[in-house]
mmCIF file as gemmi writes it, N, C-alpha and C atoms, coordinates in Angstrom:
data_model
loop_
_atom_site.group_PDB
_atom_site.id
_atom_site.type_symbol
_atom_site.label_atom_id
_atom_site.label_alt_id
_atom_site.label_comp_id
_atom_site.label_asym_id
_atom_site.label_entity_id
_atom_site.label_seq_id
_atom_site.pdbx_PDB_ins_code
_atom_site.Cartn_x
_atom_site.Cartn_y
_atom_site.Cartn_z
_atom_site.occupancy
_atom_site.B_iso_or_equiv
_atom_site.pdbx_formal_charge
_atom_site.auth_seq_id
_atom_site.auth_asym_id
_atom_site.pdbx_PDB_model_num
ATOM 1 N N . MET Axp A 1 ? -142.719 -144.425 25.192 1 0 ? 1 A 1
ATOM 2 C CA . MET Axp A 1 ? -143.14 -143.902 23.914 1 0 ? 1 A 1
ATOM 3 C C . MET Axp A 1 ? -144.636 -143.648 23.963 1 0 ? 1 A 1
ATOM 4 N N . GLU Axp A 2 ? -145.032 -142.504 23.483 1 0 ? 2 A 1
ATOM 5 C CA . GLU Axp A 2 ? -146.443 -142.149 23.436 1 0 ? 2 A 1
ATOM 6 C C . GLU Axp A 2 ? -146.843 -141.995 21.983 1 0 ? 2 A 1
ATOM 7 N N . GLU Axp A 3 ? -147.97 -142.561 21.621 1 0 ? 3 A 1
ATOM 8 C CA . GLU Axp A 3 ? -148.459 -142.471 20.252 1 0 ? 3 A 1
ATOM 9 C C . GLU Axp A 3 ? -149.783 -141.733 20.257 1 0 ? 3 A 1
ATOM 10 N N . VAL Axp A 4 ? -149.88 -140.715 19.416 1 0 ? 4 A 1
ATOM 11 C CA . VAL Axp A 4 ? -151.101 -139.932 19.327 1 0 ? 4 A 1
ATOM 12 C C . VAL Axp A 4 ? -151.494 -139.852 17.863 1 0 ? 4 A 1
ATOM 13 N N . GLU Axp A 5 ? -152.724 -140.219 17.557 1 0 ? 5 A 1
ATOM 14 C CA . GLU Axp A 5 ? -153.193 -140.115 16.18 1 0 ? 5 A 1
ATOM 15 C C . GLU Axp A 5 ? -153.623 -138.698 15.882 1 0 ? 5 A 1
ATOM 16 N N . SER Axp A 6 ? -153.271 -138.232 14.718 1 0 ? 6 A 1
ATOM 17 C CA . SER Axp A 6 ? -153.677 -136.913 14.27 1 0 ? 6 A 1
ATOM 18 C C . SER Axp A 6 ? -155.184 -136.907 14.022 1 0 ? 6 A 1
ATOM 19 N N . GLU Axp A 7 ? -155.833 -135.807 14.337 1 0 ? 7 A 1
ATOM 20 C CA . GLU Axp A 7 ? -157.27 -135.694 14.121 1 0 ? 7 A 1
ATOM 21 C C . GLU Axp A 7 ? -157.613 -135.546 12.644 1 0 ? 7 A 1
ATOM 22 N N . CYS Axp A 8 ? -156.705 -134.977 11.847 1 0 ? 8 A 1
ATOM 23 C CA . CYS Axp A 8 ? -157.032 -134.683 10.456 1 0 ? 8 A 1
ATOM 24 C C . CYS Axp A 8 ? -156.795 -135.872 9.527 1 0 ? 8 A 1
ATOM 25 N N . ASP Axp A 9 ? -155.944 -136.81 9.902 1 0 ? 9 A 1
ATOM 26 C CA . ASP Axp A 9 ? -155.656 -137.932 9.022 1 0 ? 9 A 1
ATOM 27 C C . ASP Axp A 9 ? -155.257 -139.121 9.877 1 0 ? 9 A 1
ATOM 28 N N . LEU Axp A 10 ? -156.093 -140.133 9.91 1 0 ? 10 A 1
ATOM 29 C CA . LEU Axp A 10 ? -155.828 -141.279 10.765 1 0 ? 10 A 1
ATOM 30 C C . LEU Axp A 10 ? -154.621 -142.087 10.301 1 0 ? 10 A 1
ATOM 31 N N . ARG Axp A 11 ? -154.12 -141.845 9.096 1 0 ? 11 A 1
ATOM 32 C CA . ARG Axp A 11 ? -152.92 -142.527 8.625 1 0 ? 11 A 1
ATOM 33 C C . ARG Axp A 11 ? -151.66 -141.834 9.109 1 0 ? 11 A 1
ATOM 34 N N . THR Axp A 12 ? -151.757 -140.638 9.662 1 0 ? 12 A 1
ATOM 35 C CA . THR Axp A 12 ? -150.625 -139.894 10.182 1 0 ? 12 A 1
ATOM 36 C C . THR Axp A 12 ? -150.567 -140.078 11.69 1 0 ? 12 A 1
ATOM 37 N N . ARG Axp A 13 ? -149.392 -140.45 12.18 1 0 ? 13 A 1
ATOM 38 C CA . ARG Axp A 13 ? -149.22 -140.626 13.613 1 0 ? 13 A 1
ATOM 39 C C . ARG Axp A 13 ? -148.117 -139.718 14.12 1 0 ? 13 A 1
ATOM 40 N N . THR Axp A 14 ? -148.272 -139.253 15.346 1 0 ? 14 A 1
ATOM 41 C CA . THR Axp A 14 ? -147.245 -138.481 16.016 1 0 ? 14 A 1
ATOM 42 C C . THR Axp A 14 ? -146.708 -139.334 17.148 1 0 ? 14 A 1
ATOM 43 N N . LEU Axp A 15 ? -145.383 -139.47 17.199 1 0 ? 15 A 1
ATOM 44 C CA . LEU Axp A 15 ? -144.74 -140.312 18.202 1 0 ? 15 A 1
ATOM 45 C C . LEU Axp A 15 ? -143.759 -139.503 19.032 1 0 ? 15 A 1
ATOM 46 N N . ASP Axp A 16 ? -143.735 -139.807 20.316 1 0 ? 16 A 1
ATOM 47 C CA . ASP Axp A 16 ? -142.825 -139.186 21.273 1 0 ? 16 A 1
ATOM 48 C C . ASP Axp A 16 ? -141.74 -140.226 21.558 1 0 ? 16 A 1
ATOM 49 N N . VAL Axp A 17 ? -140.493 -139.932 21.191 1 0 ? 17 A 1
ATOM 50 C CA . VAL Axp A 17 ? -139.397 -140.879 21.335 1 0 ? 17 A 1
ATOM 51 C C . VAL Axp A 17 ? -138.3 -140.262 22.19 1 0 ? 17 A 1
ATOM 52 N N . THR Axp A 18 ? -137.847 -140.977 23.213 1 0 ? 18 A 1
ATOM 53 C CA . THR Axp A 18 ? -136.738 -140.512 24.037 1 0 ? 18 A 1
ATOM 54 C C . THR Axp A 18 ? -135.601 -141.521 23.937 1 0 ? 18 A 1
ATOM 55 N N . LEU Axp A 19 ? -134.451 -141.04 23.477 1 0 ? 19 A 1
ATOM 56 C CA . LEU Axp A 19 ? -133.242 -141.848 23.428 1 0 ? 19 A 1
ATOM 57 C C . LEU Axp A 19 ? -132.399 -141.49 24.643 1 0 ? 19 A 1
ATOM 58 N N . GLN Axp A 20 ? -131.741 -142.484 25.223 1 0 ? 20 A 1
ATOM 59 C CA . GLN Axp A 20 ? -130.953 -142.255 26.432 1 0 ? 20 A 1
ATOM 60 C C . GLN Axp A 20 ? -129.53 -142.753 26.251 1 0 ? 20 A 1
ATOM 61 N N . GLY Axp A 21 ? -128.622 -142.174 27.02 1 0 ? 21 A 1
ATOM 62 C CA . GLY Axp A 21 ? -127.256 -142.667 27.06 1 0 ? 21 A 1
ATOM 63 C C . GLY Axp A 21 ? -126.215 -141.759 26.451 1 0 ? 21 A 1
ATOM 64 N N . GLY Axp A 22 ? -126.611 -140.715 25.777 1 0 ? 22 A 1
ATOM 65 C CA . GLY Axp A 22 ? -125.651 -139.783 25.203 1 0 ? 22 A 1
ATOM 66 C C . GLY Axp A 22 ? -125.231 -140.132 23.784 1 0 ? 22 A 1
ATOM 67 N N . ALA Axp A 23 ? -124.559 -139.175 23.179 1 0 ? 23 A 1
ATOM 68 C CA . ALA Axp A 23 ? -124.099 -139.317 21.791 1 0 ? 23 A 1
ATOM 69 C C . ALA Axp A 23 ? -123.038 -140.406 21.713 1 0 ? 23 A 1
ATOM 70 N N . PRO Axp A 24 ? -122.9 -141.033 20.554 1 0 ? 24 A 1
ATOM 71 C CA . PRO Axp A 24 ? -123.639 -140.807 19.314 1 0 ? 24 A 1
ATOM 72 C C . PRO Axp A 24 ? -125.035 -141.418 19.386 1 0 ? 24 A 1
ATOM 73 N N . TRP Axp A 25 ? -125.99 -140.719 18.777 1 0 ? 25 A 1
ATOM 74 C CA . TRP Axp A 25 ? -127.39 -141.132 18.849 1 0 ? 25 A 1
ATOM 75 C C . TRP Axp A 25 ? -127.74 -142.167 17.783 1 0 ? 25 A 1
ATOM 76 N N . GLY Axp A 26 ? -126.956 -142.255 16.741 1 0 ? 26 A 1
ATOM 77 C CA . GLY Axp A 26 ? -127.162 -143.308 15.756 1 0 ? 26 A 1
ATOM 78 C C . GLY Axp A 26 ? -128.131 -142.984 14.633 1 0 ? 26 A 1
ATOM 79 N N . PHE Axp A 27 ? -128.281 -141.702 14.322 1 0 ? 27 A 1
ATOM 80 C CA . PHE Axp A 27 ? -129.114 -141.331 13.172 1 0 ? 27 A 1
ATOM 81 C C . PHE Axp A 27 ? -128.602 -140.033 12.576 1 0 ? 27 A 1
ATOM 82 N N . SER Axp A 28 ? -128.982 -139.794 11.334 1 0 ? 28 A 1
ATOM 83 C CA . SER Axp A 28 ? -128.654 -138.523 10.695 1 0 ? 28 A 1
ATOM 84 C C . SER Axp A 28 ? -129.937 -137.92 10.138 1 0 ? 28 A 1
ATOM 85 N N . VAL Axp A 29 ? -129.885 -136.616 9.896 1 0 ? 29 A 1
ATOM 86 C CA . VAL Axp A 29 ? -131.064 -135.903 9.415 1 0 ? 29 A 1
ATOM 87 C C . VAL Axp A 29 ? -130.794 -135.284 8.048 1 0 ? 29 A 1
ATOM 88 N N . LYS Axp A 30 ? -131.874 -135.038 7.317 1 0 ? 30 A 1
ATOM 89 C CA . LYS Axp A 30 ? -131.78 -134.348 6.032 1 0 ? 30 A 1
ATOM 90 C C . LYS Axp A 30 ? -132.925 -133.357 5.935 1 0 ? 30 A 1
ATOM 91 N N . GLY Axp A 31 ? -132.802 -132.465 4.977 1 0 ? 31 A 1
ATOM 92 C CA . GLY Axp A 31 ? -133.87 -131.491 4.741 1 0 ? 31 A 1
ATOM 93 C C . GLY Axp A 31 ? -133.793 -130.321 5.69 1 0 ? 31 A 1
ATOM 94 N N . GLY Axp A 32 ? -134.928 -129.71 5.911 1 0 ? 32 A 1
ATOM 95 C CA . GLY Axp A 32 ? -135.02 -128.524 6.749 1 0 ? 32 A 1
ATOM 96 C C . GLY Axp A 32 ? -135.449 -127.328 5.933 1 0 ? 32 A 1
ATOM 97 N N . SER Axp A 33 ? -135.839 -126.294 6.633 1 0 ? 33 A 1
ATOM 98 C CA . SER Axp A 33 ? -136.391 -125.113 5.969 1 0 ? 33 A 1
ATOM 99 C C . SER Axp A 33 ? -135.427 -124.503 4.957 1 0 ? 33 A 1
ATOM 100 N N . GLU Axp A 34 ? -134.126 -124.551 5.214 1 0 ? 34 A 1
ATOM 101 C CA . GLU Axp A 34 ? -133.176 -123.971 4.268 1 0 ? 34 A 1
ATOM 102 C C . GLU Axp A 34 ? -133.065 -124.791 2.982 1 0 ? 34 A 1
ATOM 103 N N . HIS Axp A 35 ? -133.596 -126.013 2.999 1 0 ? 35 A 1
ATOM 104 C CA . HIS Axp A 35 ? -133.616 -126.863 1.801 1 0 ? 35 A 1
ATOM 105 C C . HIS Axp A 35 ? -135.028 -126.98 1.213 1 0 ? 35 A 1
ATOM 106 N N . ARG Axp A 36 ? -135.951 -126.258 1.817 1 0 ? 36 A 1
ATOM 107 C CA . ARG Axp A 36 ? -137.355 -126.221 1.377 1 0 ? 36 A 1
ATOM 108 C C . ARG Axp A 36 ? -138.022 -127.594 1.378 1 0 ? 36 A 1
ATOM 109 N N . CYS Axp A 37 ? -137.711 -128.392 2.387 1 0 ? 37 A 1
ATOM 110 C CA . CYS Axp A 37 ? -138.387 -129.673 2.564 1 0 ? 37 A 1
ATOM 111 C C . CYS Axp A 37 ? -138.385 -130.019 4.055 1 0 ? 37 A 1
ATOM 112 N N . PRO Axp A 38 ? -139.249 -130.922 4.466 1 0 ? 38 A 1
ATOM 113 C CA . PRO Axp A 38 ? -139.339 -131.242 5.888 1 0 ? 38 A 1
ATOM 114 C C . PRO Axp A 38 ? -138.022 -131.81 6.431 1 0 ? 38 A 1
ATOM 115 N N . LEU Axp A 39 ? -137.795 -131.581 7.694 1 0 ? 39 A 1
ATOM 116 C CA . LEU Axp A 39 ? -136.649 -132.146 8.393 1 0 ? 39 A 1
ATOM 117 C C . LEU Axp A 39 ? -136.977 -133.607 8.705 1 0 ? 39 A 1
ATOM 118 N N . THR Axp A 40 ? -136.195 -134.533 8.169 1 0 ? 40 A 1
ATOM 119 C CA . THR Axp A 40 ? -136.513 -135.943 8.317 1 0 ? 40 A 1
ATOM 120 C C . THR Axp A 40 ? -135.297 -136.766 8.746 1 0 ? 40 A 1
ATOM 121 N N . ILE Axp A 41 ? -135.589 -137.98 9.217 1 0 ? 41 A 1
ATOM 122 C CA . ILE Axp A 41 ? -134.537 -138.942 9.533 1 0 ? 41 A 1
ATOM 123 C C . ILE Axp A 41 ? -133.999 -139.47 8.205 1 0 ? 41 A 1
ATOM 124 N N . ALA Axp A 42 ? -132.696 -139.315 7.967 1 0 ? 42 A 1
ATOM 125 C CA . ALA Axp A 42 ? -132.085 -139.737 6.709 1 0 ? 42 A 1
ATOM 126 C C . ALA Axp A 42 ? -131.508 -141.141 6.789 1 0 ? 42 A 1
ATOM 127 N N . ARG Axp A 43 ? -130.942 -141.476 7.935 1 0 ? 43 A 1
ATOM 128 C CA . ARG Axp A 43 ? -130.266 -142.761 8.093 1 0 ? 43 A 1
ATOM 129 C C . ARG Axp A 43 ? -130.302 -143.157 9.56 1 0 ? 43 A 1
ATOM 130 N N . ILE Axp A 44 ? -130.427 -144.455 9.792 1 0 ? 44 A 1
ATOM 131 C CA . ILE Axp A 44 ? -130.359 -145.004 11.136 1 0 ? 44 A 1
ATOM 132 C C . ILE Axp A 44 ? -129.229 -146.017 11.157 1 0 ? 44 A 1
ATOM 133 N N . GLU Axp A 45 ? -128.263 -145.799 12.032 1 0 ? 45 A 1
ATOM 134 C CA . GLU Axp A 45 ? -127.108 -146.684 12.126 1 0 ? 45 A 1
ATOM 135 C C . GLU Axp A 45 ? -127.497 -148.003 12.784 1 0 ? 45 A 1
ATOM 136 N N . PRO Axp A 46 ? -127.128 -149.115 12.173 1 0 ? 46 A 1
ATOM 137 C CA . PRO Axp A 46 ? -127.396 -150.41 12.81 1 0 ? 46 A 1
ATOM 138 C C . PRO Axp A 46 ? -126.724 -150.456 14.183 1 0 ? 46 A 1
ATOM 139 N N . GLU Axp A 47 ? -127.405 -150.99 15.14 1 0 ? 47 A 1
ATOM 140 C CA . GLU Axp A 47 ? -126.905 -151.15 16.513 1 0 ? 47 A 1
ATOM 141 C C . GLU Axp A 47 ? -126.767 -149.826 17.276 1 0 ? 47 A 1
ATOM 142 N N . GLY Axp A 48 ? -127.148 -148.697 16.67 1 0 ? 48 A 1
ATOM 143 C CA . GLY Axp A 48 ? -127.092 -147.418 17.361 1 0 ? 48 A 1
ATOM 144 C C . GLY Axp A 48 ? -128.293 -147.239 18.276 1 0 ? 48 A 1
ATOM 145 N N . LYS Axp A 49 ? -128.27 -146.196 19.079 1 0 ? 49 A 1
ATOM 146 C CA . LYS Axp A 49 ? -129.364 -145.929 20.023 1 0 ? 49 A 1
ATOM 147 C C . LYS Axp A 49 ? -130.7 -145.729 19.317 1 0 ? 49 A 1
ATOM 148 N N . ALA Axp A 50 ? -130.685 -145.066 18.173 1 0 ? 50 A 1
ATOM 149 C CA . ALA Axp A 50 ? -131.932 -144.863 17.427 1 0 ? 50 A 1
ATOM 150 C C . ALA Axp A 50 ? -132.497 -146.195 16.947 1 0 ? 50 A 1
ATOM 151 N N . SER Axp A 51 ? -131.631 -147.076 16.48 1 0 ? 51 A 1
ATOM 152 C CA . SER Axp A 51 ? -132.063 -148.396 16.029 1 0 ? 51 A 1
ATOM 153 C C . SER Axp A 51 ? -132.572 -149.229 17.199 1 0 ? 51 A 1
ATOM 154 N N . GLN Axp A 52 ? -131.871 -149.169 18.317 1 0 ? 52 A 1
ATOM 155 C CA . GLN Axp A 52 ? -132.252 -149.944 19.497 1 0 ? 52 A 1
ATOM 156 C C . GLN Axp A 52 ? -133.59 -149.498 20.072 1 0 ? 52 A 1
ATOM 157 N N . SER Axp A 53 ? -133.985 -148.249 19.813 1 0 ? 53 A 1
ATOM 158 C CA . SER Axp A 53 ? -135.273 -147.77 20.319 1 0 ? 53 A 1
ATOM 159 C C . SER Axp A 53 ? -136.426 -148.551 19.684 1 0 ? 53 A 1
ATOM 160 N N . GLY Axp A 54 ? -136.192 -149.017 18.459 1 0 ? 54 A 1
ATOM 161 C CA . GLY Axp A 54 ? -137.224 -149.757 17.748 1 0 ? 54 A 1
ATOM 162 C C . GLY Axp A 54 ? -138.373 -148.905 17.242 1 0 ? 54 A 1
ATOM 163 N N . VAL Axp A 55 ? -138.238 -147.593 17.335 1 0 ? 55 A 1
ATOM 164 C CA . VAL Axp A 55 ? -139.33 -146.696 16.97 1 0 ? 55 A 1
ATOM 165 C C . VAL Axp A 55 ? -139.004 -145.867 15.73 1 0 ? 55 A 1
ATOM 166 N N . LEU Axp A 56 ? -137.842 -145.248 15.684 1 0 ? 56 A 1
ATOM 167 C CA . LEU Axp A 56 ? -137.509 -144.348 14.583 1 0 ? 56 A 1
ATOM 168 C C . LEU Axp A 56 ? -137.347 -145.103 13.273 1 0 ? 56 A 1
ATOM 169 N N . GLN Axp A 57 ? -137.782 -144.445 12.2 1 0 ? 57 A 1
ATOM 170 C CA . GLN Axp A 57 ? -137.656 -145.004 10.858 1 0 ? 57 A 1
ATOM 171 C C . GLN Axp A 57 ? -137.151 -143.924 9.916 1 0 ? 57 A 1
ATOM 172 N N . VAL Axp A 58 ? -136.447 -144.349 8.877 1 0 ? 58 A 1
ATOM 173 C CA . VAL Axp A 58 ? -136.02 -143.418 7.836 1 0 ? 58 A 1
ATOM 174 C C . VAL Axp A 58 ? -137.258 -142.737 7.267 1 0 ? 58 A 1
ATOM 175 N N . ASP Axp A 59 ? -137.158 -141.452 7.013 1 0 ? 59 A 1
ATOM 176 C CA . ASP Axp A 59 ? -138.199 -140.577 6.473 1 0 ? 59 A 1
ATOM 177 C C . ASP Axp A 59 ? -139.224 -140.124 7.505 1 0 ? 59 A 1
ATOM 178 N N . ASP Axp A 60 ? -139.069 -140.479 8.792 1 0 ? 60 A 1
ATOM 179 C CA . ASP Axp A 60 ? -139.906 -139.866 9.83 1 0 ? 60 A 1
ATOM 180 C C . ASP Axp A 60 ? -139.633 -138.371 9.834 1 0 ? 60 A 1
ATOM 181 N N . ILE Axp A 61 ? -140.668 -137.571 9.974 1 0 ? 61 A 1
ATOM 182 C CA . ILE Axp A 61 ? -140.536 -136.115 10.002 1 0 ? 61 A 1
ATOM 183 C C . ILE Axp A 61 ? -140.314 -135.677 11.442 1 0 ? 61 A 1
ATOM 184 N N . ILE Axp A 62 ? -139.274 -134.88 11.667 1 0 ? 62 A 1
ATOM 185 C CA . ILE Axp A 62 ? -138.959 -134.387 13.006 1 0 ? 62 A 1
ATOM 186 C C . ILE Axp A 62 ? -139.721 -133.091 13.241 1 0 ? 62 A 1
ATOM 187 N N . LEU Axp A 63 ? -140.579 -133.095 14.254 1 0 ? 63 A 1
ATOM 188 C CA . LEU Axp A 63 ? -141.364 -131.905 14.599 1 0 ? 63 A 1
ATOM 189 C C . LEU Axp A 63 ? -140.693 -131.09 15.69 1 0 ? 63 A 1
ATOM 190 N N . SER Axp A 64 ? -140.106 -131.778 16.679 1 0 ? 64 A 1
ATOM 191 C CA . SER Axp A 64 ? -139.406 -131.061 17.74 1 0 ? 64 A 1
ATOM 192 C C . SER Axp A 64 ? -138.283 -131.912 18.299 1 0 ? 64 A 1
ATOM 193 N N . ILE Axp A 65 ? -137.294 -131.215 18.861 1 0 ? 65 A 1
ATOM 194 C CA . ILE Axp A 65 ? -136.154 -131.844 19.501 1 0 ? 65 A 1
ATOM 195 C C . ILE Axp A 65 ? -136.031 -131.228 20.885 1 0 ? 65 A 1
ATOM 196 N N . ASN Axp A 66 ? -136.073 -132.074 21.906 1 0 ? 66 A 1
ATOM 197 C CA . ASN Axp A 66 ? -135.997 -131.611 23.297 1 0 ? 66 A 1
ATOM 198 C C . ASN Axp A 66 ? -137.01 -130.503 23.59 1 0 ? 66 A 1
ATOM 199 N N . ASN Axp A 67 ? -138.238 -130.729 23.151 1 0 ? 67 A 1
ATOM 200 C CA . ASN Axp A 67 ? -139.369 -129.823 23.371 1 0 ? 67 A 1
ATOM 201 C C . ASN Axp A 67 ? -139.248 -128.483 22.662 1 0 ? 67 A 1
ATOM 202 N N . GLU Axp A 68 ? -138.359 -128.371 21.69 1 0 ? 68 A 1
ATOM 203 C CA . GLU Axp A 68 ? -138.234 -127.142 20.905 1 0 ? 68 A 1
ATOM 204 C C . GLU Axp A 68 ? -138.618 -127.457 19.463 1 0 ? 68 A 1
ATOM 205 N N . GLU Axp A 69 ? -139.606 -126.715 18.936 1 0 ? 69 A 1
ATOM 206 C CA . GLU Axp A 69 ? -139.988 -126.905 17.534 1 0 ? 69 A 1
ATOM 207 C C . GLU Axp A 69 ? -138.773 -126.652 16.667 1 0 ? 69 A 1
ATOM 208 N N . CYS Axp A 70 ? -138.632 -127.456 15.654 1 0 ? 70 A 1
ATOM 209 C CA . CYS Axp A 70 ? -137.428 -127.386 14.85 1 0 ? 70 A 1
ATOM 210 C C . CYS Axp A 70 ? -137.777 -127.581 13.388 1 0 ? 70 A 1
ATOM 211 N N . GLU Axp A 71 ? -137.395 -126.637 12.54 1 0 ? 71 A 1
ATOM 212 C CA . GLU Axp A 71 ? -137.621 -126.742 11.106 1 0 ? 71 A 1
ATOM 213 C C . GLU Axp A 71 ? -136.328 -126.666 10.314 1 0 ? 71 A 1
ATOM 214 N N . SER Axp A 72 ? -135.293 -126.108 10.895 1 0 ? 72 A 1
ATOM 215 C CA . SER Axp A 72 ? -134.034 -125.886 10.197 1 0 ? 72 A 1
ATOM 216 C C . SER Axp A 72 ? -133.043 -127.015 10.466 1 0 ? 72 A 1
ATOM 217 N N . HIS Axp A 73 ? -132.313 -127.409 9.427 1 0 ? 73 A 1
ATOM 218 C CA . HIS Axp A 73 ? -131.286 -128.449 9.556 1 0 ? 73 A 1
ATOM 219 C C . HIS Axp A 73 ? -130.202 -127.999 10.539 1 0 ? 73 A 1
ATOM 220 N N . THR Axp A 74 ? -129.766 -126.764 10.402 1 0 ? 74 A 1
ATOM 221 C CA . THR Axp A 74 ? -128.719 -126.226 11.273 1 0 ? 74 A 1
ATOM 222 C C . THR Axp A 74 ? -129.155 -126.248 12.734 1 0 ? 74 A 1
ATOM 223 N N . GLU Axp A 75 ? -130.372 -125.81 12.997 1 0 ? 75 A 1
ATOM 224 C CA . GLU Axp A 75 ? -130.9 -125.805 14.361 1 0 ? 75 A 1
ATOM 225 C C . GLU Axp A 75 ? -131.012 -127.234 14.903 1 0 ? 75 A 1
ATOM 226 N N . ALA Axp A 76 ? -131.443 -128.164 14.064 1 0 ? 76 A 1
ATOM 227 C CA . ALA Axp A 76 ? -131.581 -129.559 14.49 1 0 ? 76 A 1
ATOM 228 C C . ALA Axp A 76 ? -130.236 -130.125 14.927 1 0 ? 76 A 1
ATOM 229 N N . ILE Axp A 77 ? -129.195 -129.865 14.157 1 0 ? 77 A 1
ATOM 230 C CA . ILE Axp A 77 ? -127.859 -130.366 14.493 1 0 ? 77 A 1
ATOM 231 C C . ILE Axp A 77 ? -127.402 -129.778 15.828 1 0 ? 77 A 1
ATOM 232 N N . GLN Axp A 78 ? -127.632 -128.499 16.04 1 0 ? 78 A 1
ATOM 233 C CA . GLN Axp A 78 ? -127.247 -127.861 17.308 1 0 ? 78 A 1
ATOM 234 C C . GLN Axp A 78 ? -127.995 -128.463 18.49 1 0 ? 78 A 1
ATOM 235 N N . LEU Axp A 79 ? -129.289 -128.709 18.324 1 0 ? 79 A 1
ATOM 236 C CA . LEU Axp A 79 ? -130.082 -129.284 19.412 1 0 ? 79 A 1
ATOM 237 C C . LEU Axp A 79 ? -129.659 -130.714 19.726 1 0 ? 79 A 1
ATOM 238 N N . VAL Axp A 80 ? -129.382 -131.485 18.695 1 0 ? 80 A 1
ATOM 239 C CA . VAL Axp A 80 ? -128.946 -132.87 18.912 1 0 ? 80 A 1
ATOM 240 C C . VAL Axp A 80 ? -127.579 -132.89 19.593 1 0 ? 80 A 1
ATOM 241 N N . LYS Axp A 81 ? -126.648 -132.099 19.094 1 0 ? 81 A 1
ATOM 242 C CA . LYS Axp A 81 ? -125.306 -132.054 19.688 1 0 ? 81 A 1
ATOM 243 C C . LYS Axp A 81 ? -125.331 -131.525 21.111 1 0 ? 81 A 1
ATOM 244 N N . GLY Axp A 82 ? -126.329 -130.701 21.449 1 0 ? 82 A 1
ATOM 245 C CA . GLY Axp A 82 ? -126.443 -130.13 22.784 1 0 ? 82 A 1
ATOM 246 C C . GLY Axp A 82 ? -127.176 -131.016 23.775 1 0 ? 82 A 1
ATOM 247 N N . SER Axp A 83 ? -127.422 -132.26 23.411 1 0 ? 83 A 1
ATOM 248 C CA . SER Axp A 83 ? -128.143 -133.2 24.276 1 0 ? 83 A 1
ATOM 249 C C . SER Axp A 83 ? -127.145 -134.174 24.897 1 0 ? 83 A 1
ATOM 250 N N . PRO Axp A 84 ? -126.72 -133.922 26.125 1 0 ? 84 A 1
ATOM 251 C CA . PRO Axp A 84 ? -125.653 -134.739 26.702 1 0 ? 84 A 1
ATOM 252 C C . PRO Axp A 84 ? -126.059 -136.164 27.098 1 0 ? 84 A 1
ATOM 253 N N . SER Axp A 85 ? -127.277 -136.365 27.612 1 0 ? 85 A 1
ATOM 254 C CA . SER Axp A 85 ? -127.617 -137.71 28.096 1 0 ? 85 A 1
ATOM 255 C C . SER Axp A 85 ? -128.968 -138.228 27.609 1 0 ? 85 A 1
ATOM 256 N N . ASN Axp A 86 ? -129.909 -137.351 27.302 1 0 ? 86 A 1
ATOM 257 C CA . ASN Axp A 86 ? -131.221 -137.748 26.793 1 0 ? 86 A 1
ATOM 258 C C . ASN Axp A 86 ? -131.573 -136.891 25.588 1 0 ? 86 A 1
ATOM 259 N N . LEU Axp A 87 ? -132.243 -137.503 24.627 1 0 ? 87 A 1
ATOM 260 C CA . LEU Axp A 87 ? -132.68 -136.793 23.437 1 0 ? 87 A 1
ATOM 261 C C . LEU Axp A 87 ? -134.139 -137.136 23.205 1 0 ? 87 A 1
ATOM 262 N N . LYS Axp A 88 ? -134.997 -136.101 23.268 1 0 ? 88 A 1
ATOM 263 C CA . LYS Axp A 88 ? -136.429 -136.307 23.078 1 0 ? 88 A 1
ATOM 264 C C . LYS Axp A 88 ? -136.827 -135.781 21.706 1 0 ? 88 A 1
ATOM 265 N N . LEU Axp A 89 ? -137.445 -136.655 20.911 1 0 ? 89 A 1
ATOM 266 C CA . LEU Axp A 89 ? -137.901 -136.294 19.575 1 0 ? 89 A 1
ATOM 267 C C . LEU Axp A 89 ? -139.4 -136.473 19.491 1 0 ? 89 A 1
ATOM 268 N N . ILE Axp A 90 ? -140.077 -135.535 18.859 1 0 ? 90 A 1
ATOM 269 C CA . ILE Axp A 90 ? -141.463 -135.712 18.465 1 0 ? 90 A 1
ATOM 270 C C . ILE Axp A 90 ? -141.414 -135.859 16.956 1 0 ? 90 A 1
ATOM 271 N N . ILE Axp A 91 ? -141.886 -136.999 16.473 1 0 ? 91 A 1
ATOM 272 C CA . ILE Axp A 91 ? -141.832 -137.262 15.047 1 0 ? 91 A 1
ATOM 273 C C . ILE Axp A 91 ? -143.221 -137.522 14.505 1 0 ? 91 A 1
ATOM 274 N N . GLN Axp A 92 ? -143.349 -137.334 13.219 1 0 ? 92 A 1
ATOM 275 C CA . GLN Axp A 92 ? -144.611 -137.602 12.53 1 0 ? 92 A 1
ATOM 276 C C . GLN Axp A 92 ? -144.348 -138.638 11.459 1 0 ? 92 A 1
ATOM 277 N N . ARG Axp A 93 ? -145.236 -139.599 11.394 1 0 ? 93 A 1
ATOM 278 C CA . ARG Axp A 93 ? -145.089 -140.671 10.405 1 0 ? 93 A 1
ATOM 279 C C . ARG Axp A 93 ? -146.401 -140.819 9.664 1 0 ? 93 A 1
């Protein structure tokens, strides 16, 4: 995991999170450009891969999935489902 502080606001952090092992990843998303709000983590399943990472939190903003910028809910679901063994997320908190 890599943590980088934003230059514009020291209270905002950008985190690089890689989940391994394949689906199910153990989280769900909400929002997206079609809902006119940021794409965020909606739920983290207890004992799931996202929970075991110890990094992801509900309401983290998803900036990219597998190195692809992502703003749409539909696109996010496709990228997550298309990740067979590793899932890389860049999130903002």
